[in-house]
RODO-2510 file (C-alpha; in nm, 4 decimals, decimal comma):
residues 377
     n   res          X          Y          Z
     1     x    11,1927    11,6681     8,9109
     2     x    11,1326    11,4038     9,2200
     3     x    11,3429    11,1758     9,3150
     4     x    11,1670    10,7858     9,4756
     5     x    11,2711    10,5380     9,6671
     6     x    11,0042    10,2789     9,6657
     7     x    11,0877     9,9847     9,8874
     8     x    10,8549     9,6872     9,8884
     9     x    10,8809     9,2992     9,9570
    10     x    10,7813     9,1765     9,6254
    11     x    10,8579     9,2959     9,2524
    12     x    10,8055     9,1337     8,9340
    13     x    10,9270     8,8672     8,8457
    14     x    10,7642     8,8173     9,1859
    15     x    10,3765     8,7212     9,1270
    16     x    10,1223     8,8551     9,3116
    17     x     9,8922     9,1753     9,3553
    18     x    10,1665     9,3857     9,5475
    19     x    10,4320     9,3244     9,3219
    20     x    10,2028     9,4257     8,9923
    21     x    10,0923     9,7638     9,1792
    22     x    10,4132     9,8670     9,2768
    23     x    10,5396     9,7906     8,8894
    24     x    10,2275     9,9770     8,7888
    25     x    10,2798    10,2966     9,0308
    26     x    10,6704    10,3024     8,9539
    27     x    10,6437    10,2492     8,5730
    28     x    10,3048    10,5631     8,6190
    29     x    10,6054    10,7696     8,8010
    30     x    10,8752    10,7180     8,6063
    31     x    10,6682    10,8165     8,2553
    32     x    10,5814    11,1776     8,4618
    33     x    11,0155    11,2379     8,4279
    34     x    11,0636    11,1701     8,7811
    35     x    11,3729    10,9724     8,8951
    36     x    11,2428    10,6109     9,0075
    37     x    11,4661    10,3775     9,2528
    38     x    11,2995     9,9909     9,3664
    39     x    11,4326     9,8683     9,6714
    40     x    11,3633     9,4586     9,6717
    41     x    11,4697     9,1335     9,8134
    42     x    11,5438     8,9773     9,4510
    43     x    11,4807     9,1013     9,0725
    44     x    11,6507     8,8901     8,7505
    45     x    11,5965     9,1890     8,4928
    46     x    11,2698     9,1086     8,3578
    47     x    11,0913     9,3528     8,5544
    48     x    11,3443     9,6342     8,4065
    49     x    11,1571     9,9078     8,2641
    50     x    11,2480    10,2430     8,0963
    51     x    11,3125    10,4797     8,4003
    52     x    11,2580    10,2820     8,6800
    53     x    11,6301    10,1708     8,8313
    54     x    11,5473     9,8087     9,0240
    55     x    11,7886     9,7668     9,3206
    56     x    11,7525     9,3683     9,4601
    57     x    11,9369     9,4186     9,7865
    58     x    11,7083     9,3931    10,0319
    59     x    11,8004     8,9971    10,0848
    60     x    11,6418     8,8871    10,3597
    61     x    11,6038     9,2629    10,5571
    62     x    11,7492     9,0936    10,8305
    63     x    11,9600     9,3769    11,0089
    64     x    12,2861     9,2988    10,8300
    65     x    12,0795     9,3541    10,5044
    66     x    11,9453     9,6984    10,6385
    67     x    12,2790     9,8191    10,7666
    68     x    12,4122     9,7541    10,3865
    69     x    12,1084     9,9497    10,2597
    70     x    12,2019    10,2109    10,4663
    71     x    12,5308    10,2593    10,2307
    72     x    12,3858    10,1493     9,9680
    73     x    12,1295    10,5004    10,0107
    74     x    12,4066    10,6752    10,1346
    75     x    12,5485    10,8376     9,7798
    76     x    12,1425    10,9661     9,6766
    77     x    12,0848    11,3148     9,7569
    78     x    11,8825    11,3680    10,1278
    79     x    11,6632    11,4143    10,2480
    80     x    11,5027    11,1004    10,0612
    81     x    11,1990    10,9895    10,0023
    82     x    11,1010    10,6655    10,0782
    83     x    10,7692    10,5320     9,9898
    84     x    10,6906    10,1949    10,1512
    85     x    10,4427     9,9305    10,0334
    86     x    10,3348     9,8054    10,3732
    87     x    10,2060     9,4876    10,4688
    88     x    10,3097     9,3186    10,7815
    89     x    10,3820     8,9756    10,6537
    90     x    10,5670     9,0929    10,3252
    91     x    10,9117     9,1721    10,5007
    92     x    11,0125     8,8189    10,6593
    93     x    11,0550     8,7015    11,0068
    94     x    10,7305     8,5678    11,0233
    95     x    10,5287     8,8711    10,9557
    96     x    10,7163     9,0423    11,2703
    97     x    11,0171     9,2425    11,1197
    98     x    11,0700     9,4642    11,4221
    99     x    11,4142     9,5690    11,3087
   100     x    11,2790     9,7052    10,9751
   101     x    11,0469     9,9474    11,1613
   102     x    11,3274    10,0449    11,3548
   103     x    11,5210    10,0697    11,0946
   104     x    11,3465    10,3204    10,9041
   105     x    11,2799    10,5193    11,2172
   106     x    11,6405    10,5378    11,2337
   107     x    11,6136    10,6924    10,8556
   108     x    11,3148    10,9272    10,9580
   109     x    11,5579    11,0827    11,2553
   110     x    11,8423    11,1176    11,0353
   111     x    11,6341    11,3638    10,8113
   112     x    11,4641    11,1137    10,5407
   113     x    11,0936    11,1566    10,4609
   114     x    10,9319    10,8220    10,5345
   115     x    10,5530    10,7651    10,3618
   116     x    10,3755    10,4213    10,3974
   117     x    10,1454    10,2978    10,1388
   118     x     9,9193    10,0395    10,4079
   119     x     9,7808     9,7978    10,1789
   120     x     9,6910     9,5965    10,5340
   121     x     9,7513     9,7545    10,8784
   122     x     9,7693     9,4396    11,0955
   123     x     9,6719     9,0879    11,2023
   124     x     9,3633     9,0770    11,3837
   125     x     9,2867     8,9496    11,7167
   126     x     9,0641     8,6170    11,6868
   127     x     9,0294     8,3136    11,8368
   128     x     9,2927     8,0362    11,7095
   129     x     9,6631     7,9101    11,8081
   130     x     9,8693     8,1470    12,0279
   131     x    10,0707     8,2219    11,7985
   132     x     9,8111     8,4644    11,6096
   133     x     9,7417     8,6172    11,9368
   134     x    10,1527     8,7296    11,9502
   135     x    10,1576     8,8116    11,5827
   136     x     9,8747     9,0577    11,6081
   137     x    10,0086     9,2183    11,9494
   138     x    10,3719     9,2571    11,7498
   139     x    10,2079     9,4338    11,4608
   140     x    10,0522     9,6987    11,6907
   141     x    10,3731     9,7510    11,8352
   142     x    10,4977     9,7450    11,4847
   143     x    10,2557     9,9838    11,3947
   144     x    10,3168    10,2294    11,6539
   145     x    10,7178    10,2238    11,5592
   146     x    10,6559    10,3107    11,1905
   147     x    10,3978    10,5924    11,2604
   148     x    10,6061    10,7182    11,4808
   149     x    10,8407    10,7599    11,1767
   150     x    10,6003    10,8793    10,9154
   151     x    10,5641    11,2266    10,7261
   152     x    10,2661    11,0916    10,5527
   153     x    10,0309    10,7581    10,5528
   154     x     9,8361    10,6427    10,2084
   155     x     9,5638    10,3361    10,2559
   156     x     9,4380    10,1525    10,0042
   157     x     9,0921    10,1790    10,1655
   158     x     8,9433    10,4717    10,4474
   159     x     8,8742    10,1546    10,6726
   160     x     9,2592    10,1273    10,7574
   161     x     9,2307    10,5059    10,9145
   162     x     9,0506    10,3787    11,1716
   163     x     9,2817    10,0937    11,2480
   164     x     9,5918    10,3030    11,2329
   165     x     9,4841    10,6088    11,4280
   166     x     9,4867    10,4794    11,8021
   167     x     9,8694    10,3676    11,7190
   168     x     9,9815    10,7236    11,6005
   169     x     9,9449    10,8213    11,9801
   170     x     9,7976    11,1431    11,9329
   171     x    10,0472    11,2494    11,6489
   172     x     9,8108    11,4152    11,3902
   173     x    10,0145    11,2515    11,0992
   174     x     9,8026    11,3061    10,7127
   175     x     9,6364    11,0028    10,6393
   176     x     9,4794    10,9660    10,2862
   177     x     9,3448    10,6918    10,0528
   178     x     9,5137    10,6161     9,7530
   179     x     9,3012    10,3784     9,5669
   180     x     9,4696    10,0817     9,3889
   181     x     9,4560    10,0436     9,0078
   182     x     9,3993     9,7644     8,8072
   183     x     9,7579     9,6304     8,7343
   184     x     9,7046     9,5388     8,3671
   185     x     9,7486     9,6626     8,0350
   186     x     9,5127     9,9329     7,8603
   187     x     9,1690     9,7878     7,7576
   188     x     9,1541     9,5709     7,4278
   189     x     8,9164     9,4040     7,2255
   190     x     8,9580     9,0253     7,1992
   191     x     9,0034     8,8144     6,9016
   192     x     8,7557     8,5667     6,7810
   193     x     9,0006     8,2744     6,7985
   194     x     9,0934     8,3520     7,1678
   195     x     8,7018     8,3394     7,2839
   196     x     8,6419     8,0249     7,0748
   197     x     8,9009     7,8577     7,2405
   198     x     8,6549     7,8157     7,5043
   199     x     8,3035     7,8823     7,3933
   200     x     8,1278     7,8631     7,0740
   201     x     7,9347     8,1636     6,9393
   202     x     7,6320     8,0897     7,1187
   203     x     7,7391     8,0186     7,4552
   204     x     7,8283     8,2624     7,8025
   205     x     8,1621     8,2713     7,9100
   206     x     8,1509     8,3807     8,3167
   207     x     8,5306     8,4752     8,4632
   208     x     8,7115     8,4732     8,7681
   209     x     9,0528     8,6421     8,8472
   210     x     9,2493     8,6121     9,1166
   211     x     9,4798     8,3855     9,3648
   212     x     9,2660     8,0919     9,4835
   213     x     9,3158     8,1798     9,8666
   214     x     9,1158     7,9156    10,0737
   215     x     8,8433     8,2351    10,1803
   216     x     8,7463     8,3104     9,8284
   217     x     8,7908     7,9727     9,6745
   218     x     8,5438     7,8643     9,9758
   219     x     8,3408     8,1400     9,8582
   220     x     8,3751     8,0511     9,5031
   221     x     8,2636     7,6763     9,5381
   222     x     7,9463     7,7683     9,7607
   223     x     7,8140     8,0180     9,4281
   224     x     7,9537     7,8170     9,1236
   225     x     7,6794     7,5371     9,0979
   226     x     7,3625     7,7587     9,0977
   227     x     7,5406     7,9126     8,7965
   228     x     7,7397     7,6668     8,6027
   229     x     7,4237     7,4476     8,6258
   230     x     7,1718     7,6960     8,5652
   231     x     6,9564     7,7836     8,2962
   232     x     7,2371     7,9525     8,0808
   233     x     7,4742     7,6919     8,1348
   234     x     7,7832     7,9146     8,1041
   235     x     8,1123     7,7913     8,0761
   236     x     8,3672     7,8912     8,3387
   237     x     8,7331     8,0532     8,2672
   238     x     8,9421     8,0472     8,5674
   239     x     9,2354     8,3330     8,5321
   240     x     9,5144     8,3474     8,8053
   241     x     9,7646     8,1745     8,9567
   242     x     9,5915     7,8528     9,1090
   243     x     9,3071     7,8663     8,8472
   244     x     9,4369     7,5150     8,7570
   245     x     9,4634     7,3117     9,0984
   246     x     9,1178     7,4806     9,1521
   247     x     8,9791     7,3975     8,8395
   248     x     9,1146     7,0023     8,9104
   249     x     8,9340     7,0237     9,2725
   250     x     8,6072     7,1516     9,0860
   251     x     8,5968     6,8431     8,7929
   252     x     8,6816     6,5881     9,1078
   253     x     8,3696     6,7117     9,2617
   254     x     8,1531     6,8287     8,9604
   255     x     8,2737     6,5548     8,6535
   256     x     7,9937     6,7073     8,4213
   257     x     8,1502     7,0213     8,4156
   258     x     8,4737     6,9197     8,2873
   259     x     8,4252     7,0137     7,9378
   260     x     8,3270     7,3328     8,0530
   261     x     8,6000     7,4790     8,2816
   262     x     8,8744     7,6010     8,1761
   263     x     9,2084     7,7471     8,3749
   264     x     9,5117     7,9129     8,2583
   265     x     9,8190     8,0255     8,4638
   266     x    10,0049     8,3257     8,4872
   267     x     9,9503     8,5419     8,1700
   268     x    10,1287     8,8693     8,0777
   269     x     9,9610     9,2358     8,1197
   270     x     9,8812     9,2206     7,7836
   271     x     9,7739     8,8314     7,7604
   272     x     9,5497     8,9031     8,1297
   273     x     9,3861     9,1759     7,9222
   274     x     9,2846     8,9969     7,6355
   275     x     9,1278     8,6965     7,8362
   276     x     8,9363     8,9300     8,0865
   277     x     8,7908     9,1246     7,7872
   278     x     8,6972     8,7769     7,5945
   279     x     8,4394     8,7218     7,9189
   280     x     8,1157     8,8262     7,9173
   281     x     8,0745     8,9132     8,3054
   282     x     8,3449     8,8139     8,6268
   283     x     8,2151     8,6895     8,9081
   284     x     8,4437     8,7979     9,2359
   285     x     8,3171     8,7279     9,5773
   286     x     8,5436     8,8550     9,8636
   287     x     8,4815     8,7448    10,2350
   288     x     8,4839     9,1079    10,3552
   289     x     8,3283     9,2765    10,0236
   290     x     8,4630     9,4548     9,7366
   291     x     8,7022     9,7186     9,8387
   292     x     8,9147     9,9817     9,6279
   293     x     9,1939     9,7373     9,7132
   294     x     9,0887     9,4667     9,5032
   295     x     9,3344     9,4374     9,2511
   296     x     9,1409     9,1266     9,0693
   297     x     8,8339     9,3439     9,0726
   298     x     8,9581     9,6546     8,9337
   299     x     9,1490     9,4999     8,6444
   300     x     8,8007     9,3551     8,5265
   301     x     8,6225     9,7427     8,5705
   302     x     8,9317     9,8811     8,3573
   303     x     8,8243     9,6469     8,0690
   304     x     8,4755     9,7365     8,1052
   305     x     8,3715     9,3730     8,2085
   306     x     8,0709     9,3746     8,4483
   307     x     8,1074     9,2367     8,7808
   308     x     7,8940     9,0319     9,0217
   309     x     8,0436     9,0749     9,3982
   310     x     7,9888     9,0606     9,7590
   311     x     7,9213     9,3736    10,0101
   312     x     8,1133     9,3211    10,3486
   313     x     8,2263     9,5023    10,6515
   314     x     8,5411     9,6826    10,4937
   315     x     8,2917     9,7324    10,1493
   316     x     8,2967    10,1533    10,0382
   317     x     7,9831    10,3421    10,0100
   318     x     8,0771    10,3899     9,6311
   319     x     8,0278    10,0546     9,5060
   320     x     7,6489    10,0839     9,6149
   321     x     7,6198    10,4633     9,5039
   322     x     7,7875    10,4182     9,1435
   323     x     7,5960    10,1260     9,0451
   324     x     7,9193     9,9992     8,8980
   325     x     7,9316     9,6532     8,9971
   326     x     7,5964     9,3794     9,1244
   327     x     7,6448     9,3447     9,4593
   328     x     7,5054     9,0972     9,6980
   329     x     7,5992     9,0408    10,0446
   330     x     7,8089     8,8154    10,1721
   331     x     7,5996     8,5570    10,3092
   332     x     7,3398     8,5898    10,0726
   333     x     7,4119     8,2877     9,8001
   334     x     7,0774     8,3236     9,6296
   335     x     7,1382     8,6812     9,5511
   336     x     7,4934     8,6491     9,4286
   337     x     7,3677     8,3538     9,1611
   338     x     7,0390     8,5819     9,0747
   339     x     7,2417     8,9038     9,0253
   340     x     7,4734     8,6670     8,7425
   341     x     7,1530     8,4889     8,6290
   342     x     6,9967     8,8752     8,5406
   343     x     7,3103     8,9665     8,3785
   344     x     7,3817     8,6403     8,1516
   345     x     7,0010     8,6840     7,9863
   346     x     7,0425     9,0722     7,9334
   347     x     7,2938     9,1479     7,7163
   348     x     7,2241     9,5043     7,7276
   349     x     7,2218     9,5218     8,0811
   350     x     7,6005     9,3559     8,0746
   351     x     7,6630     9,6243     7,8847
   352     x     7,5457     9,9047     8,0889
   353     x     7,7036     9,7721     8,4173
   354     x     8,0786     9,7048     8,2440
   355     x     8,0157    10,0580     8,1148
   356     x     7,9494    10,2098     8,4635
   357     x     8,2180    10,0201     8,6413
   358     x     8,5034    10,1207     8,3478
   359     x     8,3663    10,4846     8,3969
   360     x     8,3953    10,4743     8,7817
   361     x     8,7502    10,3153     8,7456
   362     x     8,8668    10,5496     8,4947
   363     x     8,7300    10,8724     8,7412
   364     x     8,8901    10,7108     9,0402
   365     x     9,0908    10,4082     9,0178
   366     x     9,3393    10,4566     8,7102
   367     x     9,6810    10,4863     8,7985
   368     x     9,7080    10,8424     8,7053
   369     x     9,5078    10,9435     9,0312
   370     x     9,7648    10,7649     9,2017
   371     x    10,0398    10,9584     9,0528
   372     x     9,8997    11,3062     9,0901
   373     x     9,8104    11,2405     9,4393
   374     x    10,1940    11,1233     9,5452
   375     x    10,3585    11,4020     9,3331
   376     x    10,1076    11,6656     9,4884
   377     x    10,1553    11,5748     9,8230
***
């Protein structure tokens, strides 16, 4: 039996992809019989599941919190296997928590095994406020410290390796792609009553699932008029936290949409699965393109829903090779709308694309593959 100590900046009841991902992996490891401890800033008991012990002891992840954590880890047998869910902006200090990185280096020096799951590596240098440049520089220092401490690095997308390797300073650290699963309940069949609460039997229902951050919201706003006002006149269902405020913005700009645009807030995993399954297809544009770290897209694929999405500079080749989604270049708004129209007009094509997406998900992204890789390392 393996013993895992998962360090994460968010865990349920926190809302977010990182929170859902960590719970999914922790629960899957526990189902194999492994001992699983999750160390996070806070919890209220709602995230407790059999086999997973939650320790809400990270606090503000300040030096004093980390010294206390040393004492809490001491009773566990050494060497401890620490799996860190790394995203630089998650650990406080305005995304520049060098103390946490140095603490991990100290744990490695004392004999613990540090593994990083890199969801995002560091902030890019770009034009903007001076503080962004300072953050980008500190992120690189943190990356060097982390890679000096890590025994192994897992990555949410393969593209991160080329960005991380230079900061390993010659160390030959094993780095491997560990795709992110969709963090929703198993595929379900939606009830007729659920679907009829949004559309009539003859209408089509287009969905979007996400957090409605400014970059994705801008892409959606640009593409939706050609879809909602197109010849199929579908209704729109906005899933995920932030959907209500995005709906208000859309209705303010397009008052005629008020009866056809619906939004629901946070849903449980089973409720979310049913709502995803109720949609005919999903529109999921991303500014850097679809990648294997997009938990929102993974959730749709896991339910067998066809997805129209964007291809960008981070998009892996498997998306075009598998034809598991309908792709349009990030800059091609007309191509995106055309892909949606093709699916809306052909039920058989929707079923075919949805089945290909679900097959790819099960073959490459399901949480069982994540657990198998982690336990074999």
